[in-house]
C-alpha positions, 0 to 999 in steps of 0.5 A: 696436625695429621692424625695418620702417618705413612708407615710401610705402605699403610696409614698408621695410628700412632698413640703414646708409648708407655704406662698410663700413669706416665701418659702412655697407652700401653696398659697391658704391656709387659715390662720387657715389652716396654724395655725392648719396644721397637717403636721407640727406635728412631728408625722404627718408621722409615718415613718419619720419626714421630715425637711423643708429643705429636702422638699425644696430640693424635691420641687427644684428637681420637678421644676428644673429637666426635667419632664421626669427626675422627672417621671423616678425618681418617678417610680424608687423610687415607685418601691423601696418603693413597693408603688402602690399609689403616693400621691401628696402634702402630705405636701405643695401644688402647686403654680400657677406658677408651674401648667404647670410643675406639670400637665405635670408630672401628665400626664406623670405618668398617661401614665405609669399607676401610680395611683395618688391621693392627696389634693390641695387647688389650684382650678386652678390645680384641674380644669385642672386635672378634665377637663383633666381626669388625676387623678380620686382621686384629692380632692379640699379642700375648707374652708366652704360651704359658696360661698365666700370660693368656688373659682369655684362659684359652688360645684366642679364636682369631690371630694372636702373636708371641713376641721374640724380642731377640729377633725383633719379630713376633710369631703369628698364630691362628686359633688354638691349633693354627700354624705359626709364621714369623713377622715383624711387629710393624705394619707389613704384609705377611703371606702364610698358611693357617689351618691349610688355608692361605691368608694374606694378612697386613700386620 
């Protein structure tokens, strides 16, 4: 079984969607997020529609195998896919209980020069990544600009996003005073300007 799948030119990591009590990995998803989730649409991934049972198998591989085994398999499959970018959480997310494991894999891949990106709602994972400087293009999704929807208590230091469910996109922000840009939630490339500096981000 492959643990990576091609998605918009990147190698995507697809974890199960839904609440943890239902076998999913979306611990911090809002009710609206789960209701409107574009990753549940059959044409979300233009190459292949991945059944949830396969996503559970992929997730199990990441959690039960050694971090070294996971890293080596990712490097091998990225080469086979001829993908230059690894996109975390193309579906699903990171559970609190898996933060240490996922972070360890990210660090290992970073050491091998693998370009990584992704969206997460897990603010604990996000903060650890930002504090450790492991992935430049990790995006924290929060529900709105309201303080109650921001678990960090202030606007995140790095990249963050607010979903627009009607448009099926997100607004991207950089830092507290950063400018915004529209992008889809899937892994595609967006060129925009944050704080006057042009940045090309794979989202």
